[in-house]
N, C-alpha and C positions, 0 to 999 in steps of 0.2 A: 573490815572483811570489806568498804566502799575506796578505801583506799587504797586498796590492794589489786586497784584491778589496774589495768593497760592506760584504760584510758580517763582512767581518776586527773588528768592533766588538764587533759578539757573541757573536764568539772570547775573547774580553778582559773580556768580562763587561762587559757594557751595564745599565742601571734597576737596579742591587741583587746580578742575577743573578751567578754565580761565575765563575768566569774557566777555561775550556776546557785542556785541556790540547795545544800548539802541534803544543810541542814532538815525543808519539808523533802529531801527522799525518806533518807533517815526517817522523816514524822511519820510517810506513807508508805516503808517497806513491814512497818512497826504498827500500822495499822494497820493492811493485810495481814501481817499474820494476825496478830491479834483476831481480828472476825472466823477466818483460816479456823483456829483452838475453840474458839465459842462458838463454833454451829456447825456439831457435829457431819451434818448431812450434804455439808461440798464435801463432795469426790474429788473434783478439777479444774483448777483459775487458775486463766492464760492476761495477764494484764498485756494489752498489745499497747506498745505506744507511752511506755509514761514519762511526758516530757517537766522534764525543771526547766524552770524558767530564771531571774534574777532576782527576782519572789514569790516564792513554792512552787510548787506540782501540778503538773494533774495529768490523771490516767487519761487517754483516747476515748476505751476501746475493750472490754476486759468481758471473757464470755467465761457466767460460770451452772457449775452441769453438779445438780442435787444426785440424791441421790436416797431412797429412805433405811432408815436406818431403825429399827426395835428400837424402844421403849427403856431407858439403864431402871432395871428392882426399884421401886421406895424403900427407903430407910428406912426397917422397923416393922414395914409390914406385913399386915400376917398373913402368911397361904391359905 
């Protein structure tokens, strides 16, 4: 999906600029996605300014809203 972005040529180096670490962007997005999957209390997540460098990437600011959820019943528990 990243390669389908209209701005993808900017990541690969455009008009003499240095190429960005697209693999670090992919890894970061997958890690954020895994975190949201693993922690069901996350109701909203806003990562503002995902900066991709020549080597590596950083999320400069993040806002996470969490909510209380009902615990799942234990498997095999008697009532």
